[in-house]
C-alpha positions as CSV (number, residue, x, y, z in Angstrom):
1,A,0.0,0.0,0.0
2,G,2.9,2.3,0.9
3,Q,4.5,1.7,-2.5
4,A,1.2,2.4,-4.3
5,M,0.8,5.7,-2.5
6,Q,4.4,6.7,-3.5
7,H,3.6,5.9,-7.1
8,Q,0.4,8.1,-6.9
9,A,2.4,10.9,-5.4
10,L,5.0,10.7,-8.1
11,L,2.3,10.8,-10.8
12,A,0.7,13.9,-9.2
13,S,4.1,15.6,-9.0
14,L,4.9,14.9,-12.7
15,A,1.4,16.2,-13.7
16,L,2.0,19.5,-11.8
17,M,5.4,19.8,-13.4
18,C,3.8,19.6,-16.9
19,L,1.3,22.3,-16.0
20,A,4.2,24.6,-15.2
21,S,6.2,23.7,-18.3
22,P,6.1,25.4,-21.7
23,V,6.9,22.2,-23.6
24,D,5.7,18.6,-23.5
25,A,7.9,15.6,-23.9
26,F,8.1,11.8,-23.2
27,L,10.3,10.3,-20.6
28,P,10.6,6.5,-20.3
29,L,9.5,5.1,-16.9
30,S,10.2,1.4,-17.2
31,A,10.0,1.0,-13.4
32,L,6.4,2.1,-13.3
33,P,4.5,-0.6,-15.3
34,H,1.1,0.7,-14.3
35,V,1.7,4.0,-16.1
36,R,0.3,3.4,-19.6
37,G,1.2,5.6,-22.5
38,M,0.6,5.3,-26.2
39,Q,2.8,2.3,-26.4
40,G,4.6,0.6,-23.5
41,T,5.4,2.5,-20.4
42,R,5.8,6.2,-21.0
43,A,4.6,9.3,-19.2
44,T,4.1,12.9,-20.2
45,T,6.4,15.3,-18.5
46,C,8.5,18.4,-19.2
47,Q,12.0,19.2,-20.3
48,P,13.6,21.2,-17.5
49,K,16.1,22.9,-19.8
50,L,13.2,24.7,-21.4
51,R,11.6,26.1,-18.3
52,M,11.1,29.9,-18.4
53,S,11.0,30.6,-14.6
54,G,8.6,33.4,-15.2
55,K,10.7,35.2,-17.8
56,V,9.2,36.6,-21.0
57,E,10.9,34.9,-23.9
58,E,11.8,37.2,-26.8
59,Q,11.6,36.2,-30.5
60,V,15.0,35.0,-31.7
61,K,16.2,34.0,-35.1
62,V,16.1,30.3,-35.6
63,D,18.1,28.2,-38.1
64,L,15.9,25.2,-39.1
65,A,18.8,23.5,-40.9
66,S,20.1,22.5,-37.5
67,Y,16.7,22.1,-35.8
68,G,15.5,18.6,-35.0
69,K,12.2,17.7,-36.5
70,E,10.9,16.3,-33.3
71,E,11.9,19.4,-31.4
72,F,10.2,21.6,-34.0
73,L,7.0,19.7,-33.7
74,R,7.1,19.6,-29.8
75,Q,7.4,23.3,-29.7
76,M,4.7,24.0,-32.3
77,T,2.1,21.6,-31.0
78,S,2.3,22.6,-27.4
79,S,-0.2,25.2,-26.1
80,R,2.4,26.2,-23.5
81,T,5.2,27.2,-25.9
82,P,5.5,31.0,-25.8
83,A,4.1,32.8,-28.8
84,P,7.4,34.5,-29.7
85,T,9.0,31.0,-30.0
86,K,6.4,29.8,-32.4
87,K,6.6,33.0,-34.4
88,S,10.4,32.5,-34.7
89,L,9.9,29.0,-36.0
90,I,7.3,30.0,-38.6
91,E,9.5,32.9,-39.6
92,A,12.4,30.5,-40.1
93,L,10.1,28.3,-42.2
94,R,9.3,31.3,-44.4
95,R,13.0,32.2,-44.8
96,M,13.7,28.6,-45.8
97,R,11.1,28.6,-48.5
98,E,12.4,31.9,-49.9
99,S,15.9,30.5,-49.9
100,S,15.2,27.0,-51.3
101,E,11.8,25.6,-52.3
102,D,13.3,22.1,-52.4
103,Q,14.8,22.4,-48.9
104,Y,11.5,23.7,-47.6
105,M,9.5,20.8,-49.2
106,T,12.0,18.3,-47.8
107,F,11.6,19.7,-44.3
108,L,7.8,19.4,-44.5
109,K,8.1,15.9,-45.8
110,E,10.3,14.9,-42.9
111,L,7.8,16.5,-40.5
112,L,5.1,14.4,-42.1
113,V,7.1,11.2,-41.6
114,E,7.2,12.0,-37.9
115,I,3.5,12.8,-37.8
116,D,2.4,9.8,-39.8
117,G,4.2,7.4,-37.4
118,V,1.7,7.8,-34.6
119,Q,-1.5,5.9,-33.8
120,D,-4.9,7.5,-34.0
121,V,-5.9,8.0,-30.4
122,K,-7.2,10.9,-28.4
123,F,-5.3,10.7,-25.1
124,A,-2.1,9.0,-24.2
125,M,-2.9,8.4,-20.5
126,T,-6.3,7.9,-18.9
127,R,-5.0,7.0,-15.4
128,W,-3.4,10.3,-14.7
129,P,-4.8,12.5,-11.9
130,I,-4.7,15.3,-14.4
131,P,-5.1,14.0,-18.0
132,L,-2.8,15.9,-20.4
133,P,-2.5,15.4,-24.2
134,S,1.0,13.9,-24.9
135,Y,3.3,14.8,-27.7
136,R,2.2,11.7,-29.7
137,T,-1.4,12.5,-29.0
138,K,-0.8,16.0,-30.6
139,L,0.8,14.4,-33.6
140,G,-2.4,12.3,-34.0
141,C,-4.4,15.6,-33.9
142,L,-2.2,16.9,-36.8
143,N,-2.6,13.7,-38.7
144,R,-6.4,13.7,-38.6
145,M,-6.6,17.4,-39.5
146,I,-4.2,16.9,-42.5
147,T,-6.1,13.9,-43.7
148,K,-9.5,15.7,-43.4
149,M,-8.1,18.7,-45.4
150,N,-6.8,16.5,-48.1
151,E,-10.1,14.8,-48.5
152,E,-11.7,18.2,-49.0
153,S,-9.1,20.0,-51.1
154,Q,-7.2,17.3,-52.9
155,S,-4.1,19.3,-52.2
156,T,-0.7,18.0,-51.1
157,R,-0.2,16.9,-47.5
158,E,2.8,19.3,-47.4
159,R,0.6,22.3,-48.2
160,S,-2.0,21.2,-45.6
161,L,0.7,20.9,-43.0
162,A,2.0,24.4,-43.8
163,V,-1.5,25.8,-43.3
164,I,-2.0,24.0,-40.0
165,L,1.4,25.1,-38.7
166,R,0.4,28.7,-39.2
167,Q,-2.7,28.1,-37.1
168,L,-0.6,26.7,-34.2
169,M,0.8,30.2,-33.5
170,D,-1.6,30.9,-30.7
171,K,-2.8,27.5,-29.6
172,G,-1.7,23.9,-29.2
173,A,-2.6,21.0,-31.6
174,W,-5.2,19.4,-29.3
175,F,-7.1,22.7,-28.9
176,L,-6.8,23.4,-32.7
177,E,-8.4,20.1,-33.5
178,L,-11.2,20.8,-31.0
179,E,-11.8,24.2,-32.7
180,A,-11.8,22.5,-36.1
181,I,-14.4,20.0,-35.0
182,E,-16.6,22.7,-33.3
183,R,-16.4,25.1,-36.3
184,S,-16.9,22.4,-38.9
185,G,-20.0,21.1,-37.1
186,K,-21.7,24.5,-36.9
187,E,-24.6,25.2,-39.1
188,A,-23.5,27.3,-42.1
189,T,-25.6,30.3,-41.3
190,M,-24.8,33.8,-42.6
191,E,-23.9,34.8,-39.0
192,E,-21.3,32.1,-38.9
193,M,-20.0,33.1,-42.3
194,L,-19.7,36.7,-41.2
195,S,-17.6,35.6,-38.2
196,R,-15.1,34.1,-40.7
197,T,-14.7,37.4,-42.6
198,P,-11.2,38.9,-42.0
199,E,-11.3,41.9,-39.6
200,G,-10.1,45.3,-40.8
201,L,-10.5,44.6,-44.5
202,E,-12.9,46.6,-46.7
203,T,-15.6,44.7,-48.5
204,P,-18.3,45.9,-50.9
205,A,-21.4,47.4,-49.2
206,Y,-24.8,45.9,-49.8
207,D,-28.3,45.7,-48.4
208,V,-30.1,42.4,-47.9
209,L,-33.4,42.4,-49.8
210,A,-34.5,38.9,-49.0
211,S,-33.2,36.1,-46.7
212,R,-33.6,32.4,-47.2
213,S,-32.1,29.5,-45.1
214,S,-29.0,29.0,-47.3
215,W,-29.0,32.0,-49.5
216,E,-30.0,35.7,-49.7
217,V,-30.7,38.5,-52.2
218,R,-28.4,41.5,-51.9
219,Q,-28.4,44.9,-53.6
220,Y,-24.8,46.0,-54.0
221,E,-23.5,49.6,-54.0
222,E,-21.0,50.7,-56.7
223,F,-17.4,49.5,-56.3
224,T,-14.3,49.3,-58.4
225,V,-12.0,46.3,-59.0
226,C,-8.6,45.6,-60.6
227,S,-8.8,42.5,-62.8
228,T,-6.7,40.2,-64.9
229,N,-7.8,37.5,-67.5
230,M,-6.3,34.1,-67.1
231,S,-6.9,30.4,-67.7
232,P,-8.2,28.4,-64.7
233,A,-4.8,26.7,-64.5
234,E,-3.1,30.1,-64.1
235,G,-4.8,31.0,-60.8
236,F,-1.5,31.8,-59.0
237,R,-0.2,33.9,-61.8
238,G,-3.3,36.0,-61.9
239,F,-3.3,36.3,-58.1
240,N,0.3,37.4,-58.0
241,A,-0.2,40.0,-60.8
242,L,-3.1,41.6,-58.8
243,A,-1.2,41.4,-55.5
244,N,1.8,43.0,-57.1
245,Y,-0.3,45.9,-58.4
246,I,-2.0,46.4,-55.0
247,F,1.4,46.3,-53.1
248,G,3.0,49.0,-55.2
249,G,3.7,47.5,-58.6
250,N,2.0,50.3,-60.4
251,Q,2.9,53.4,-62.3
252,E,2.7,55.5,-59.1
253,S,4.5,52.9,-56.9
254,K,1.6,53.4,-54.5
255,K,0.8,50.7,-52.0
256,M,-2.8,50.1,-51.2
257,A,-4.7,48.2,-48.5
258,M,-5.9,44.7,-49.1
259,T,-9.6,44.2,-49.4
260,T,-12.0,41.2,-49.6
261,P,-13.3,39.2,-51.4
262,V,-11.4,37.9,-54.4
263,I,-13.9,37.5,-57.2
264,N,-13.6,34.8,-59.9
265,S,-15.8,35.2,-62.9
266,Q,-16.2,34.0,-66.5
267,N,-16.0,30.4,-65.2
268,G,-12.5,30.9,-63.8
269,G,-11.2,32.9,-66.7
270,K,-11.1,36.2,-64.8
271,M,-9.9,37.2,-61.3
272,S,-10.6,40.5,-59.6
273,F,-9.5,42.3,-56.4
274,V,-11.8,44.9,-54.9
275,M,-10.1,48.3,-54.8
276,P,-10.1,50.4,-51.6
277,S,-13.3,52.4,-51.2
278,S,-11.5,55.7,-51.9
279,F,-11.5,54.7,-55.6
280,W,-15.1,53.3,-55.9
281,K,-16.7,56.6,-57.1
282,D,-13.9,57.7,-59.4
283,T,-11.8,55.0,-61.0
284,T,-9.5,57.5,-62.7
285,Q,-8.0,58.4,-59.3
286,A,-6.6,54.9,-58.8
287,P,-2.9,54.2,-59.6
288,K,-2.5,53.1,-63.2
289,P,-1.3,49.5,-63.7
290,N,2.1,49.0,-65.3
291,P,2.1,48.3,-69.0
292,D,2.1,44.6,-69.9
293,S,1.1,43.6,-66.4
294,G,-2.2,42.3,-67.6
295,V,-4.1,44.3,-64.9
296,V,-7.0,46.5,-65.8
297,L,-9.2,48.8,-63.6
298,E,-13.0,48.3,-63.9
299,A,-16.1,50.0,-62.5
300,Q,-19.3,48.1,-61.6
301,G,-17.3,45.4,-59.9
302,G,-15.7,44.4,-63.2
303,G,-18.9,43.1,-64.7
304,F,-20.1,41.8,-61.3
305,M,-23.1,44.2,-61.5
306,K,-23.2,44.8,-65.3
307,D,-26.8,43.6,-65.6
308,S,-28.2,44.3,-62.1
309,P,-27.0,45.3,-58.7
310,M,-29.3,42.7,-57.2
311,M,-27.5,39.4,-56.7
312,A,-28.6,36.0,-55.3
313,V,-25.8,34.8,-53.0
314,M,-25.3,31.4,-51.5
315,W,-22.5,30.9,-48.9
316,F,-20.4,27.9,-47.9
317,G,-17.3,27.0,-45.9
318,G,-14.4,24.8,-46.6
319,I,-12.0,24.6,-49.5
320,A,-13.5,26.1,-52.7
321,N,-12.2,23.4,-55.1
322,K,-13.7,22.9,-58.6
323,D,-16.1,20.1,-57.7
324,K,-17.5,22.0,-54.7
325,V,-17.9,25.3,-56.5
326,E,-19.7,23.6,-59.4
327,K,-22.0,21.9,-56.9
328,M,-22.8,25.2,-55.1
329,R,-23.4,27.0,-58.4
330,A,-25.9,24.4,-59.4
331,A,-27.6,24.6,-56.0
332,L,-27.9,28.4,-56.1
333,K,-29.5,28.3,-59.6
334,E,-31.9,25.6,-58.5
335,K,-32.9,27.5,-55.3
336,V,-33.6,30.7,-57.2
337,K,-35.6,28.7,-59.8
338,Q,-37.8,27.3,-57.1
339,D,-38.3,30.7,-55.4
340,G,-41.6,32.4,-55.7
341,E,-40.3,36.0,-55.5
342,W,-37.0,36.1,-57.5
343,E,-35.7,34.7,-60.8
344,L,-32.3,34.6,-62.6
345,L,-31.6,37.3,-65.2
346,D,-29.8,34.8,-67.3
347,E,-30.2,31.0,-66.6
348,N,-27.1,30.3,-68.8
349,E,-24.8,32.7,-66.9
350,T,-22.3,31.0,-64.6
351,P,-22.5,32.4,-61.0
352,V,-19.3,34.2,-59.9
353,L,-17.2,32.8,-57.0
354,M,-16.2,35.1,-54.1
355,Q,-13.5,34.0,-51.6
356,Y,-12.9,36.1,-48.5
357,N,-9.9,34.5,-46.8
358,D,-6.2,34.1,-47.5
359,P,-4.8,30.8,-48.7
360,F,-3.4,30.0,-45.2
361,Q,-6.8,29.8,-43.6
362,P,-7.9,26.3,-42.8
363,P,-11.3,25.0,-44.2
364,W,-13.2,25.5,-40.9
365,K,-12.4,29.3,-41.0
366,R,-13.2,30.0,-44.6
367,R,-16.1,32.0,-46.1
368,N,-16.9,31.4,-49.7
369,E,-19.9,32.6,-51.8
370,V,-21.4,32.1,-55.3
371,A,-23.5,34.9,-56.7
372,A,-25.8,35.4,-59.7
373,A,-27.8,38.4,-61.0
374,V,-31.5,38.3,-60.3
375,R,-34.7,40.3,-60.6
376,R,-38.1,40.2,-59.0
377,K,-40.7,38.1,-60.7
378,V,-43.4,39.9,-62.5
379,K,-46.7,38.9,-60.9
380,V,-49.4,38.3,-63.5
381,P,-52.9,39.5,-62.2
382,E,-55.5,36.8,-61.9
383,G,-57.5,36.3,-65.1
384,A,-54.9,38.1,-67.2
385,A,-53.4,34.8,-68.4
386,A,-56.8,33.5,-69.5
387,A,-57.6,36.7,-71.4
């Protein structure tokens, strides 16, 4: 009985140590067979060399070339790693990509090898006085999120991992997965979509004329865009051309604030950025694009409102891949067709796609919309049809 009490006291002490530590790790405890970890006899505890002792850690420059993959993941997945440390690691990852895309991709692949080597379980230890998610449990969280993102976006696992690493800046892996599950399970209401709209960015103004369960009719006010024509396969080229114009690559070398959303029209053949509101009334005041940049300035939303300022808009979350966008476009047209008050101006017109978030936002934080021009149905008086 005395030995059992000593073991319980040791477990409680280790648990309290973890609560005070900024980093999680595994220490083998072969002498304690009743302490069950993911596999064998392991317990979650801390690395004393990384204790902060109440000091505020400043952001330091990190060289990932000499940084262990396990150490990198331990730091990034823990909710107790200081934010400056995580920011330093993400900044180092950005520098690596700028220096060598091959080295960057190799580093991500090596991280995935570490992540893919864990079992799919929620908690490492259920007999602890204070249950704490272990390092390998957190890798399991990353694995599930990456797998889910790939099912939805059909992107590479490396790209999915890069997106998730950015989201770990202010939370641990376990809490990030909880957030993903909660946000993904929420009903896709307009209120939920508005909460996913980036703060501080201008967006075109509109009034809501009619609300339905999954779509609404808006009347937009005038706004100006900068646009470029492209093939669907040249999406990144078009995005970079517009971003370069906004960030000073124009004849006046004037930098402008980013706005939202990015508008894709002509079935993916045209991409547009909304201009800052100071240029909405008078496009001639906007900086002129550089010759041969492929960027043009357009009023009326670049054709967005060429036929009518009234648009039927359906919202959805997740990754706006081709199959999903086509499905939502068809759903919007069918909803309007069945509506008793509104009708499409042109049933053959392809609804435009509007994306509100940057590429590093995970699926459960994204706001997407498809929109088509509409008008009110003309009500025929009773008896008029018979006459």
